[in-house]
N, CA, C, O and the ligand as a Tripos MOL2 file, in Angstrom:
@<TRIPOS>MOLECULE
protein
  293   291    74     0     0
PROTEIN
NO_CHARGES

@<TRIPOS>ATOM
      1 N          -0.0360    6.2020   17.2340 N.3       1 MET1
      2 CA         -0.8180    5.5730   16.2760 C.3       1 MET1
      3 C          -0.8020    4.0930   16.6090 C.2       1 MET1
      4 O           0.2020    3.4200   16.3760 O.2       1 MET1
      5 N          -1.9630    3.5430   17.1830 N.am      2 SER2
      6 CA         -1.9770    2.1120   17.4260 C.3       2 SER2
      7 C          -2.8420    1.3690   16.4290 C.2       2 SER2
      8 O          -4.0450    1.6210   16.3690 O.2       2 SER2
      9 N          -2.3280    0.5450   15.7140 N.am      3 LEU3
     10 CA         -3.0920   -0.1020   14.6150 C.3       3 LEU3
     11 C          -3.2880   -1.4770   15.2640 C.2       3 LEU3
     12 O          -2.3700   -2.0650   15.8360 O.2       3 LEU3
     13 N          -4.5040   -1.9480   15.1480 N.am      4 VAL4
     14 CA         -4.7020   -3.2420   15.5450 C.3       4 VAL4
     15 C          -4.8360   -4.0570   14.2290 C.2       4 VAL4
     16 O          -5.7610   -3.9330   13.4270 O.2       4 VAL4
     17 N          -3.8010   -4.8940   14.1210 N.am      5 THR5
     18 CA         -3.8050   -5.6430   12.8070 C.3       5 THR5
     19 C          -4.5050   -6.9500   12.8050 C.2       5 THR5
     20 O          -3.9800   -8.0140   13.1350 O.2       5 THR5
     21 N          -5.7090   -6.7970   12.4180 N.am      6 THR6
     22 CA         -6.5210   -8.1060   12.4130 C.3       6 THR6
     23 C          -6.7310   -8.5350   11.0060 C.2       6 THR6
     24 O          -7.3440   -7.8380   10.1980 O.2       6 THR6
     25 N          -6.1980   -9.7290   10.7160 N.am      7 PRO7
     26 CA         -6.3450  -10.2900    9.3460 C.3       7 PRO7
     27 C          -7.6890  -10.2650    8.9770 C.2       7 PRO7
     28 O          -8.4480  -10.9580    9.6540 O.2       7 PRO7
     29 N          -8.1120   -9.6720    8.1250 N.am      8 THR8
     30 CA         -9.5840   -9.5940    7.7760 C.3       8 THR8
     31 C          -9.8620  -10.3290    6.3870 C.2       8 THR8
     32 O          -9.7860   -9.7090    5.3260 O.2       8 THR8
     33 N         -10.1390  -11.4830    6.4400 N.am      9 ARG9
     34 CA        -10.5230  -12.1990    5.1180 C.3       9 ARG9
     35 C          -9.6490  -11.6230    3.8390 C.2       9 ARG9
     36 O          -8.4570  -11.3310    3.9350 O.2       9 ARG9
     37 N         -10.3040  -11.5240    2.8160 N.am     10 GLN10
     38 CA         -9.7530  -11.0310    1.6090 C.3      10 GLN10
     39 C         -10.2540   -9.6450    1.2810 C.2      10 GLN10
     40 O          -9.8430   -8.9450    0.3560 O.2      10 GLN10
     41 N         -11.1650   -9.3470    2.1270 N.am     11 LEU11
     42 CA        -11.8040   -8.1730    1.8880 C.3      11 LEU11
     43 C         -10.9520   -7.0190    2.2160 C.2      11 LEU11
     44 O         -10.1990   -7.0670    3.1890 O.2      11 LEU11
     45 N         -11.0320   -5.9750    1.4510 N.am     12 ALA12
     46 CA        -10.1690   -4.8210    1.7700 C.3      12 ALA12
     47 C         -10.7950   -3.9230    2.8050 C.2      12 ALA12
     48 O         -11.8980   -3.4140    2.6060 O.2      12 ALA12
     49 N         -10.1850   -3.7450    3.7790 N.am     13 VAL13
     50 CA        -10.7840   -3.0850    5.0250 C.3      13 VAL13
     51 C          -9.6970   -1.9430    5.3330 C.2      13 VAL13
     52 O          -8.4880   -2.1740    5.3730 O.2      13 VAL13
     53 N         -10.2320   -0.7850    5.5270 N.am     14 CYS14
     54 CA         -9.3460    0.3050    5.9290 C.3      14 CYS14
     55 C          -8.5400    0.0310    7.1540 C.2      14 CYS14
     56 O          -9.1270   -0.4610    8.1180 O.2      14 CYS14
     57 N          -7.3220    0.2800    7.2280 N.am     15 ALA15
     58 CA         -6.5230   -0.0050    8.4860 C.3      15 ALA15
     59 C          -6.7480    1.1710    9.3840 C.2      15 ALA15
     60 O          -6.3560    1.1080   10.5490 O.2      15 ALA15
     61 N          -7.3640    2.2630    8.9170 N.am     16 SER16
     62 CA         -7.5170    3.4840    9.8940 C.3      16 SER16
     63 C          -8.9580    3.4590   10.4330 C.2      16 SER16
     64 O          -9.1270    3.5870   11.6460 O.2      16 SER16
     65 N          -9.9330    3.3130    9.6650 N.am     17 CYS17
     66 CA        -11.2290    3.4980   10.1880 C.3      17 CYS17
     67 C         -12.0340    2.1620   10.0760 C.2      17 CYS17
     68 O         -13.2420    2.1670   10.3110 O.2      17 CYS17
     69 N         -11.4140    1.0830    9.7380 N.am     18 SER18
     70 CA        -11.9870   -0.1990    9.5460 C.3      18 SER18
     71 C         -13.2430   -0.1560    8.6140 C.2      18 SER18
     72 O         -14.1120   -1.0170    8.7470 O.2      18 SER18
     73 N         -13.3450    0.7420    7.7580 N.am     19 GLY19
     74 CA        -14.4170    0.7880    6.8110 C.3      19 GLY19
     75 C         -14.0150   -0.1360    5.5630 C.2      19 GLY19
     76 O         -12.8910   -0.4580    5.1780 O.2      19 GLY19
     77 N         -15.2390   -0.4530    5.0640 N.am     20 THR20
     78 CA        -14.9900   -1.3880    3.9270 C.3      20 THR20
     79 C         -15.2170   -0.7440    2.5300 C.2      20 THR20
     80 O         -15.1340   -1.3780    1.4780 O.2      20 THR20
     81 N         -15.4950    0.5000    2.6190 N.am     21 ARG21
     82 CA        -15.5470    1.3010    1.2590 C.3      21 ARG21
     83 C         -14.2100    1.5190    0.8190 C.2      21 ARG21
     84 O         -13.7170    2.6470    0.8490 O.2      21 ARG21
     85 N         -13.5160    0.4050    0.3660 N.am     22 CYS22
     86 CA        -12.1600    0.6180   -0.0080 C.3      22 CYS22
     87 C         -12.0640    0.0820   -1.4840 C.2      22 CYS22
     88 O         -12.8090   -0.7420   -2.0130 O.2      22 CYS22
     89 N         -11.0210    0.7080   -2.0130 N.am     23 THR23
     90 CA        -10.5510    0.1410   -3.3840 C.3      23 THR23
     91 C          -9.2910   -0.3690   -3.1550 C.2      23 THR23
     92 O          -8.3780    0.2300   -2.5870 O.2      23 THR23
     93 N          -9.2510   -1.6560   -3.6750 N.am     24 SER24
     94 CA         -8.0320   -2.3440   -3.5150 C.3      24 SER24
     95 C          -7.5380   -2.8750   -4.8940 C.2      24 SER24
     96 O          -8.2120   -3.5060   -5.7080 O.2      24 SER24
     97 N          -6.2850   -2.5140   -4.9960 N.am     25 ILE25
     98 CA         -5.7110   -3.0250   -6.3210 C.3      25 ILE25
     99 C          -4.3070   -3.5390   -6.0870 C.2      25 ILE25
    100 O          -3.5940   -3.1230   -5.1730 O.2      25 ILE25
    101 N          -3.9420   -4.4800   -6.9720 N.am     26 SER26
    102 CA         -2.6350   -5.1840   -6.8130 C.3      26 SER26
    103 C          -1.8690   -4.6660   -7.8070 C.2      26 SER26
    104 O          -2.3000   -4.5080   -8.9500 O.2      26 SER26
    105 N          -0.5200   -4.3280   -7.3860 N.am     27 MET27
    106 CA          0.3910   -3.9420   -8.5080 C.3      27 MET27
    107 C           1.8250   -4.4030   -8.0210 C.2      27 MET27
    108 O           2.1000   -4.8470   -6.9060 O.2      27 MET27
    109 N           2.6940   -4.2020   -9.1070 N.am     28 THR28
    110 CA          3.9940   -4.6730   -8.8080 C.3      28 THR28
    111 C           4.8870   -3.3990   -8.8120 C.2      28 THR28
    112 O           4.8190   -2.6000   -9.7470 O.2      28 THR28
    113 N           5.6700   -3.2300   -7.8230 N.am     29 LEU29
    114 CA          6.4700   -2.0140   -7.7610 C.3      29 LEU29
    115 C           7.7050   -2.2210   -8.6280 C.2      29 LEU29
    116 O           8.0700   -3.3370   -8.9980 O.2      29 LEU29
    117 N           8.3150   -1.1060   -8.9270 N.am     30 THR30
    118 CA          9.5140   -1.0990   -9.7350 C.3      30 THR30
    119 C          10.5030   -2.1700   -9.4500 C.2      30 THR30
    120 O          11.1050   -2.7390  -10.3610 O.2      30 THR30
    121 N          10.6730   -2.4440   -8.2140 N.am     31 ASP31
    122 CA         11.7020   -3.3790   -7.8000 C.3      31 ASP31
    123 C          11.1590   -4.8150   -7.6720 C.2      31 ASP31
    124 O          11.7740   -5.6850   -7.0540 O.2      31 ASP31
    125 N          10.0120   -5.0170   -8.2690 N.am     32 GLY32
    126 CA          9.4380   -6.2940   -8.3890 C.3      32 GLY32
    127 C           8.6190   -6.7030   -7.1950 C.2      32 GLY32
    128 O           8.1010   -7.8190   -7.1820 O.2      32 GLY32
    129 N           8.4830   -5.9280   -6.2690 N.am     33 THR33
    130 CA          7.6920   -6.3620   -4.9520 C.3      33 THR33
    131 C           6.1820   -6.3060   -5.4560 C.2      33 THR33
    132 O           5.7550   -5.3020   -6.0260 O.2      33 THR33
    133 N           5.4210   -7.3870   -5.2290 N.am     34 PRO34
    134 CA          4.0320   -7.3630   -5.4750 C.3      34 PRO34
    135 C           3.3610   -6.7200   -4.2650 C.2      34 PRO34
    136 O           3.5300   -7.2120   -3.1500 O.2      34 PRO34
    137 N           2.6440   -5.6940   -4.4370 N.am     35 VAL35
    138 CA          1.8470   -5.0500   -3.2910 C.3      35 VAL35
    139 C           0.3850   -4.9070   -3.5730 C.2      35 VAL35
    140 O          -0.1070   -4.9830   -4.6990 O.2      35 VAL35
    141 N          -0.2750   -4.6920   -2.4570 N.am     36 ALA36
    142 CA         -1.7150   -4.3870   -2.6220 C.3      36 ALA36
    143 C          -1.8990   -2.9420   -2.0300 C.2      36 ALA36
    144 O          -1.5700   -2.6020   -0.8940 O.2      36 ALA36
    145 N          -2.4920   -2.1320   -3.0130 N.am     37 PHE37
    146 CA         -2.8200   -0.8270   -2.5940 C.3      37 PHE37
    147 C          -4.2200   -0.5880   -2.2190 C.2      37 PHE37
    148 O          -5.1000   -0.8200   -3.0470 O.2      37 PHE37
    149 N          -4.5250   -0.1180   -0.9800 N.am     38 THR38
    150 CA         -5.9420    0.0270   -0.5530 C.3      38 THR38
    151 C          -6.2230    1.5610   -0.3000 C.2      38 THR38
    152 O          -5.5450    2.1940    0.5090 O.2      38 THR38
    153 N          -7.1660    2.0850   -0.9640 N.am     39 SER39
    154 CA         -7.6090    3.3300   -0.6970 C.3      39 SER39
    155 C          -8.9350    3.5780   -0.1510 C.2      39 SER39
    156 O          -9.8880    3.2320   -0.8500 O.2      39 SER39
    157 N          -9.1710    4.1430    1.0300 N.am     40 CYS40
    158 CA        -10.4390    4.2080    1.7380 C.3      40 CYS40
    159 C         -11.1720    5.4700    1.2750 C.2      40 CYS40
    160 O         -10.6740    6.5950    1.2220 O.2      40 CYS40
    161 N         -12.4210    5.1310    0.9470 N.am     41 HIS41
    162 CA        -13.3360    6.2630    0.5150 C.3      41 HIS41
    163 C         -13.8020    6.9860    1.7730 C.2      41 HIS41
    164 O         -14.2920    8.1100    1.6620 O.2      41 HIS41
    165 N         -13.6850    6.4470    2.8720 N.am     42 THR42
    166 CA        -14.3470    7.0170    3.9730 C.3      42 THR42
    167 C         -13.4400    8.0100    4.6930 C.2      42 THR42
    168 O         -13.9130    9.0720    5.0970 O.2      42 THR42
    169 N         -12.2350    7.7240    4.8560 N.am     43 CYS43
    170 CA        -11.3470    8.6690    5.4950 C.3      43 CYS43
    171 C         -10.1570    8.9170    4.6120 C.2      43 CYS43
    172 O          -9.2640    9.6340    5.0620 O.2      43 CYS43
    173 N         -10.0580    8.4840    3.5910 N.am     44 GLU44
    174 CA         -8.9520    8.7190    2.5260 C.3      44 GLU44
    175 C          -7.7270    8.1010    2.8330 C.2      44 GLU44
    176 O          -6.6970    8.4260    2.2430 O.2      44 GLU44
    177 N          -7.7540    7.1310    3.8130 N.am     45 GLN45
    178 CA         -6.4570    6.5410    4.1370 C.3      45 GLN45
    179 C          -6.0030    5.7140    3.1060 C.2      45 GLN45
    180 O          -6.8010    5.0390    2.4550 O.2      45 GLN45
    181 N          -4.6800    5.6980    2.8720 N.am     46 ARG46
    182 CA         -4.1080    4.9740    1.8120 C.3      46 ARG46
    183 C          -3.1850    4.0300    2.4410 C.2      46 ARG46
    184 O          -2.3390    4.4400    3.2360 O.2      46 ARG46
    185 N          -3.3050    2.6580    2.1040 N.am     47 THR47
    186 CA         -2.4840    1.7620    2.6330 C.3      47 THR47
    187 C          -1.8370    0.8080    1.7830 C.2      47 THR47
    188 O          -2.4690    0.2320    0.8970 O.2      47 THR47
    189 N          -0.6630    0.6090    1.9850 N.am     48 TRP48
    190 CA         -0.0140   -0.5570    1.0360 C.3      48 TRP48
    191 C           0.3830   -1.6300    1.7540 C.2      48 TRP48
    192 O           0.8140   -1.4720    2.8960 O.2      48 TRP48
    193 N           0.3000   -2.7480    1.2340 N.am     49 THR49
    194 CA          0.6530   -4.1180    1.9470 C.3      49 THR49
    195 C           1.2970   -5.0390    1.0510 C.2      49 THR49
    196 O           1.0560   -5.1130   -0.1540 O.2      49 THR49
    197 N           2.1520   -5.7620    1.7060 N.am     50 GLN50
    198 CA          2.8440   -6.7290    0.8930 C.3      50 GLN50
    199 C           2.7730   -7.9860    1.7420 C.2      50 GLN50
    200 O           3.3360   -8.0900    2.8320 O.2      50 GLN50
    201 N           2.0070   -8.9760    1.1400 N.am     51 GLY51
    202 CA          1.7680  -10.4000    1.7340 C.3      51 GLY51
    203 C           1.1140  -10.0880    3.1300 C.2      51 GLY51
    204 O           1.4960  -10.7390    4.1030 O.2      51 GLY51
    205 N           0.1780   -9.1540    3.2710 N.am     52 GLY52
    206 CA         -0.3990   -9.1800    4.5240 C.3      52 GLY52
    207 C           0.0930   -8.0270    5.5590 C.2      52 GLY52
    208 O          -0.5350   -7.5810    6.5190 O.2      52 GLY52
    209 N           1.2900   -7.6940    5.1360 N.am     53 HIS53
    210 CA          2.1310   -6.8680    6.0710 C.3      53 HIS53
    211 C           1.9250   -5.3640    5.4720 C.2      53 HIS53
    212 O           2.0730   -5.1080    4.2770 O.2      53 HIS53
    213 N           1.5810   -4.4480    6.4160 N.am     54 GLN54
    214 CA          1.6520   -3.1670    5.9260 C.3      54 GLN54
    215 C           2.8520   -2.4720    5.6390 C.2      54 GLN54
    216 O           3.7830   -2.6060    6.4340 O.2      54 GLN54
    217 N           2.9980   -1.7220    4.5980 N.am     55 LEU55
    218 CA          4.1540   -1.2150    4.2220 C.3      55 LEU55
    219 C           4.1530    0.4050    4.4580 C.2      55 LEU55
    220 O           3.1840    1.1470    4.2980 O.2      55 LEU55
    221 N           5.3820    0.7480    4.8470 N.am     56 ASP56
    222 CA          5.4530    2.3000    4.9960 C.3      56 ASP56
    223 C           5.2500    3.0390    3.6420 C.2      56 ASP56
    224 O           5.7780    2.5740    2.6320 O.2      56 ASP56
    225 N           4.6490    3.9540    3.5970 N.am     57 VAL57
    226 CA          4.4250    4.7380    2.3250 C.3      57 VAL57
    227 C           5.8960    5.1770    1.8320 C.2      57 VAL57
    228 O           6.0860    5.3230    0.6250 O.2      57 VAL57
    229 N           6.9530    5.3910    2.7720 N.am     58 ALA58
    230 CA          8.1200    5.7690    2.4670 C.3      58 ALA58
    231 C           8.8400    4.6020    1.8130 C.2      58 ALA58
    232 O           9.6830    4.8110    0.9400 O.2      58 ALA58
    233 N           8.5470    3.4650    2.1880 N.am     59 THR59
    234 CA          9.1490    2.2370    1.7350 C.3      59 THR59
    235 C           8.8080    1.9370    0.2840 C.2      59 THR59
    236 O           9.5630    1.5680   -0.6150 O.2      59 THR59
    237 N           7.2800    2.2160    0.2520 N.am     60 VAL60
    238 CA          6.7390    1.9110   -1.2600 C.3      60 VAL60
    239 C           7.3270    2.9330   -2.1150 C.2      60 VAL60
    240 O           7.6350    2.6240   -3.2660 O.2      60 VAL60
    241 N           7.5310    4.1940   -1.6550 N.am     61 LEU61
    242 CA          8.0500    5.2400   -2.6490 C.3      61 LEU61
    243 C           9.5350    4.7640   -3.1040 C.2      61 LEU61
    244 O           9.9110    4.8840   -4.2700 O.2      61 LEU61
    245 N          10.3320    4.2200   -2.0910 N.am     62 ILE62
    246 CA         11.6370    3.8180   -2.4550 C.3      62 ILE62
    247 C          11.6100    2.7550   -3.3830 C.2      62 ILE62
    248 O          12.3510    2.7740   -4.3660 O.2      62 ILE62
    249 N          10.7480    1.7400   -3.1410 N.am     63 LYS63
    250 CA         10.7750    0.5100   -4.0710 C.3      63 LYS63
    251 C          10.0840    0.9280   -5.4770 C.2      63 LYS63
    252 O          10.2800    0.3080   -6.5220 O.2      63 LYS63
    253 N           9.2350    2.0850   -5.3540 N.am     64 ALA64
    254 CA          8.6230    2.1610   -6.6980 C.3      64 ALA64
    255 C           9.5230    3.2480   -7.4390 C.2      64 ALA64
    256 O           9.1990    3.5820   -8.5780 O.2      64 ALA64
    257 N          10.6210    3.8010   -6.8420 N.am     65 GLN65
    258 CA         11.2850    4.8010   -7.4430 C.3      65 GLN65
    259 C          12.1570    4.2410   -8.6090 C.2      65 GLN65
    260 O          12.9140    3.2750   -8.5100 O.2      65 GLN65
    261 N          11.9340    5.0110   -9.7650 N.am     66 LYS66
    262 CA         12.7400    4.6140  -10.9100 C.3      66 LYS66
    263 C          14.1530    4.9970  -10.6830 C.2      66 LYS66
    264 O          14.3970    6.1010  -10.1980 O.2      66 LYS66
    265 N          15.0630    4.2100  -10.9810 N.am     67 HIS67
    266 CA         16.4160    4.6870  -10.9110 C.3      67 HIS67
    267 C          16.7560    5.8890  -11.9460 C.2      67 HIS67
    268 O          16.9860    5.7630  -13.1490 O.2      67 HIS67
    269 N          16.7320    7.0780  -11.1890 N.am     68 LYS68
    270 CA         16.9030    8.1850  -12.0760 C.3      68 LYS68
    271 C          18.2870    8.2130  -12.6450 C.2      68 LYS68
    272 O          19.2740    8.3190  -11.9180 O.2      68 LYS68
    273 N          18.3580    8.1160  -13.9810 N.am     69 VAL69
    274 CA         19.7320    8.2170  -14.5030 C.3      69 VAL69
    275 C          19.9890    9.4790  -14.9630 C.2      69 VAL69
    276 O          19.3650    9.9720  -15.9030 O.2      69 VAL69
    277 N          21.0170   10.1380  -14.2650 N.am     70 ALA70
    278 CA         21.4410   11.4270  -14.5890 C.3      70 ALA70
    279 C          21.7070   11.5240  -16.0760 C.2      70 ALA70
    280 O          22.4530   10.7160  -16.6300 O.2      70 ALA70
    281 N          21.1600   12.4150  -16.6650 N.am     71 LYS71
    282 CA         21.1890   12.6540  -18.1580 C.3      71 LYS71
    283 C          22.5270   12.2020  -18.6470 C.2      71 LYS71
    284 O          23.4910   12.9630  -18.5510 O.2      71 LYS71
    285 N          22.6490   10.9490  -19.1910 N.am     72 ALA72
    286 CA         23.8930   10.4110  -19.7880 C.3      72 ALA72
    287 C          24.2410   11.3750  -20.9720 C.2      72 ALA72
    288 O          23.6240   11.4440  -22.0350 O.2      72 ALA72
    289 N          25.2820   12.0710  -20.6230 N.am     73 ALA73
    290 CA         25.6370   13.0480  -21.6230 C.3      73 ALA73
    291 C          27.0870   12.6730  -22.2750 C.2      73 ALA73
    292 O          27.5720   13.3870  -23.1530 O.2      73 ALA73
    293 ZN        -10.7480    4.5900    6.2610 Zn       74 ZN74
@<TRIPOS>BOND
     1     1     2 1
     2     2     3 1
     3     3     4 2
     4     3     5 am
     5     5     6 1
     6     6     7 1
     7     7     8 2
     8     7     9 am
     9     9    10 1
    10    10    11 1
    11    11    12 2
    12    11    13 am
    13    13    14 1
    14    14    15 1
    15    15    16 2
    16    15    17 am
    17    17    18 1
    18    18    19 1
    19    19    20 2
    20    19    21 am
    21    21    22 1
    22    22    23 1
    23    23    24 2
    24    23    25 am
    25    25    26 1
    26    26    27 1
    27    27    28 2
    28    27    29 am
    29    29    30 1
    30    30    31 1
    31    31    32 2
    32    31    33 am
    33    33    34 1
    34    34    35 1
    35    35    36 2
    36    35    37 am
    37    37    38 1
    38    38    39 1
    39    39    40 2
    40    39    41 am
    41    41    42 1
    42    42    43 1
    43    43    44 2
    44    43    45 am
    45    45    46 1
    46    46    47 1
    47    47    48 2
    48    47    49 am
    49    49    50 1
    50    50    51 1
    51    51    52 2
    52    51    53 am
    53    53    54 1
    54    54    55 1
    55    55    56 2
    56    55    57 am
    57    57    58 1
    58    58    59 1
    59    59    60 2
    60    59    61 am
    61    61    62 1
    62    62    63 1
    63    63    64 2
    64    63    65 am
    65    65    66 1
    66    66    67 1
    67    67    68 2
    68    67    69 am
    69    69    70 1
    70    70    71 1
    71    71    72 2
    72    71    73 am
    73    73    74 1
    74    74    75 1
    75    75    76 2
    76    75    77 am
    77    77    78 1
    78    78    79 1
    79    79    80 2
    80    79    81 am
    81    81    82 1
    82    82    83 1
    83    83    84 2
    84    83    85 am
    85    85    86 1
    86    86    87 1
    87    87    88 2
    88    87    89 am
    89    89    90 1
    90    90    91 1
    91    91    92 2
    92    91    93 am
    93    93    94 1
    94    94    95 1
    95    95    96 2
    96    95    97 am
    97    97    98 1
    98    98    99 1
    99    99   100 2
   100    99   101 am
   101   101   102 1
   102   102   103 1
   103   103   104 2
   104   103   105 am
   105   105   106 1
   106   106   107 1
   107   107   108 2
   108   107   109 am
   109   109   110 1
   110   110   111 1
   111   111   112 2
   112   111   113 am
   113   113   114 1
   114   114   115 1
   115   115   116 2
   116   115   117 am
   117   117   118 1
   118   118   119 1
   119   119   120 2
   120   119   121 am
   121   121   122 1
   122   122   123 1
   123   123   124 2
   124   123   125 am
   125   125   126 1
   126   126   127 1
   127   127   128 2
   128   127   129 am
   129   129   130 1
   130   130   131 1
   131   131   132 2
   132   131   133 am
   133   133   134 1
   134   134   135 1
   135   135   136 2
   136   135   137 am
   137   137   138 1
   138   138   139 1
   139   139   140 2
   140   139   141 am
   141   141   142 1
   142   142   143 1
   143   143   144 2
   144   143   145 am
   145   145   146 1
   146   146   147 1
   147   147   148 2
   148   147   149 am
   149   149   150 1
   150   150   151 1
   151   151   152 2
   152   151   153 am
   153   153   154 1
   154   154   155 1
   155   155   156 2
   156   155   157 am
   157   157   158 1
   158   158   159 1
   159   159   160 2
   160   159   161 am
   161   161   162 1
   162   162   163 1
   163   163   164 2
   164   163   165 am
   165   165   166 1
   166   166   167 1
   167   167   168 2
   168   167   169 am
   169   169   170 1
   170   170   171 1
   171   171   172 2
   172   171   173 am
   173   173   174 1
   174   174   175 1
   175   175   176 2
   176   175   177 am
   177   177   178 1
   178   178   179 1
   179   179   180 2
   180   179   181 am
   181   181   182 1
   182   182   183 1
   183   183   184 2
   184   183   185 am
   185   185   186 1
   186   186   187 1
   187   187   188 2
   188   187   189 am
   189   189   190 1
   190   190   191 1
   191   191   192 2
   192   191   193 am
   193   193   194 1
   194   194   195 1
   195   195   196 2
   196   195   197 am
   197   197   198 1
   198   198   199 1
   199   199   200 2
   200   199   201 am
   201   201   202 1
   202   202   203 1
   203   203   204 2
   204   203   205 am
   205   205   206 1
   206   206   207 1
   207   207   208 2
   208   207   209 am
   209   209   210 1
   210   210   211 1
   211   211   212 2
   212   211   213 am
   213   213   214 1
   214   214   215 1
   215   215   216 2
   216   215   217 am
   217   217   218 1
   218   218   219 1
   219   219   220 2
   220   219   221 am
   221   221   222 1
   222   222   223 1
   223   223   224 2
   224   223   225 am
   225   225   226 1
   226   226   227 1
   227   227   228 2
   228   227   229 am
   229   229   230 1
   230   230   231 1
   231   231   232 2
   232   231   233 am
   233   233   234 1
   234   234   235 1
   235   235   236 2
   236   235   237 am
   237   237   238 1
   238   238   239 1
   239   239   240 2
   240   239   241 am
   241   241   242 1
   242   242   243 1
   243   243   244 2
   244   243   245 am
   245   245   246 1
   246   246   247 1
   247   247   248 2
   248   247   249 am
   249   249   250 1
   250   250   251 1
   251   251   252 2
   252   251   253 am
   253   253   254 1
   254   254   255 1
   255   255   256 2
   256   255   257 am
   257   257   258 1
   258   258   259 1
   259   259   260 2
   260   259   261 am
   261   261   262 1
   262   262   263 1
   263   263   264 2
   264   263   265 am
   265   265   266 1
   266   266   267 1
   267   267   268 2
   268   267   269 am
   269   269   270 1
   270   270   271 1
   271   271   272 2
   272   271   273 am
   273   273   274 1
   274   274   275 1
   275   275   276 2
   276   275   277 am
   277   277   278 1
   278   278   279 1
   279   279   280 2
   280   279   281 am
   281   281   282 1
   282   282   283 1
   283   283   284 2
   284   283   285 am
   285   285   286 1
   286   286   287 1
   287   287   288 2
   288   287   289 am
   289   289   290 1
   290   290   291 1
   291   291   292 2
@<TRIPOS>SUBSTRUCTURE
     1 MET1         2 RESIDUE 1 A MET
     2 SER2         6 RESIDUE 1 A SER
     3 LEU3        10 RESIDUE 1 A LEU
     4 VAL4        14 RESIDUE 1 A VAL
     5 THR5        18 RESIDUE 1 A THR
     6 THR6        22 RESIDUE 1 A THR
     7 PRO7        26 RESIDUE 1 A PRO
     8 THR8        30 RESIDUE 1 A THR
     9 ARG9        34 RESIDUE 1 A ARG
    10 GLN10       38 RESIDUE 1 A GLN
    11 LEU11       42 RESIDUE 1 A LEU
    12 ALA12       46 RESIDUE 1 A ALA
    13 VAL13       50 RESIDUE 1 A VAL
    14 CYS14       54 RESIDUE 1 A CYS
    15 ALA15       58 RESIDUE 1 A ALA
    16 SER16       62 RESIDUE 1 A SER
    17 CYS17       66 RESIDUE 1 A CYS
    18 SER18       70 RESIDUE 1 A SER
    19 GLY19       74 RESIDUE 1 A GLY
    20 THR20       78 RESIDUE 1 A THR
    21 ARG21       82 RESIDUE 1 A ARG
    22 CYS22       86 RESIDUE 1 A CYS
    23 THR23       90 RESIDUE 1 A THR
    24 SER24       94 RESIDUE 1 A SER
    25 ILE25       98 RESIDUE 1 A ILE
    26 SER26      102 RESIDUE 1 A SER
    27 MET27      106 RESIDUE 1 A MET
    28 THR28      110 RESIDUE 1 A THR
    29 LEU29      114 RESIDUE 1 A LEU
    30 THR30      118 RESIDUE 1 A THR
    31 ASP31      122 RESIDUE 1 A ASP
    32 GLY32      126 RESIDUE 1 A GLY
    33 THR33      130 RESIDUE 1 A THR
    34 PRO34      134 RESIDUE 1 A PRO
    35 VAL35      138 RESIDUE 1 A VAL
    36 ALA36      142 RESIDUE 1 A ALA
    37 PHE37      146 RESIDUE 1 A PHE
    38 THR38      150 RESIDUE 1 A THR
    39 SER39      154 RESIDUE 1 A SER
    40 CYS40      158 RESIDUE 1 A CYS
    41 HIS41      162 RESIDUE 1 A HIS
    42 THR42      166 RESIDUE 1 A THR
    43 CYS43      170 RESIDUE 1 A CYS
    44 GLU44      174 RESIDUE 1 A GLU
    45 GLN45      178 RESIDUE 1 A GLN
    46 ARG46      182 RESIDUE 1 A ARG
    47 THR47      186 RESIDUE 1 A THR
    48 TRP48      190 RESIDUE 1 A TRP
    49 THR49      194 RESIDUE 1 A THR
    50 GLN50      198 RESIDUE 1 A GLN
    51 GLY51      202 RESIDUE 1 A GLY
    52 GLY52      206 RESIDUE 1 A GLY
    53 HIS53      210 RESIDUE 1 A HIS
    54 GLN54      214 RESIDUE 1 A GLN
    55 LEU55      218 RESIDUE 1 A LEU
    56 ASP56      222 RESIDUE 1 A ASP
    57 VAL57      226 RESIDUE 1 A VAL
    58 ALA58      230 RESIDUE 1 A ALA
    59 THR59      234 RESIDUE 1 A THR
    60 VAL60      238 RESIDUE 1 A VAL
    61 LEU61      242 RESIDUE 1 A LEU
    62 ILE62      246 RESIDUE 1 A ILE
    63 LYS63      250 RESIDUE 1 A LYS
    64 ALA64      254 RESIDUE 1 A ALA
    65 GLN65      258 RESIDUE 1 A GLN
    66 LYS66      262 RESIDUE 1 A LYS
    67 HIS67      266 RESIDUE 1 A HIS
    68 LYS68      270 RESIDUE 1 A LYS
    69 VAL69      274 RESIDUE 1 A VAL
    70 ALA70      278 RESIDUE 1 A ALA
    71 LYS71      282 RESIDUE 1 A LYS
    72 ALA72      286 RESIDUE 1 A ALA
    73 ALA73      290 RESIDUE 1 A ALA
    74 ZN74       293 GROUP 0 **** ****
């Protein structure tokens, strides 16, 4: 997978197909990291970015994970 990371204005552009039919939302992960989530309507690629840097989905999942508290018995 070779991604050409071209900073593209503020428009949400799909990192996969370069399409602009994207939905972009900003949110804050459980650990306080502000991220932007972009979902492409063309190829269904979902991209997470933090400050312009693309994040691994795995990374996001870890950051978004709620600290599961084993049933305090
Ligand atoms: Zn796409």
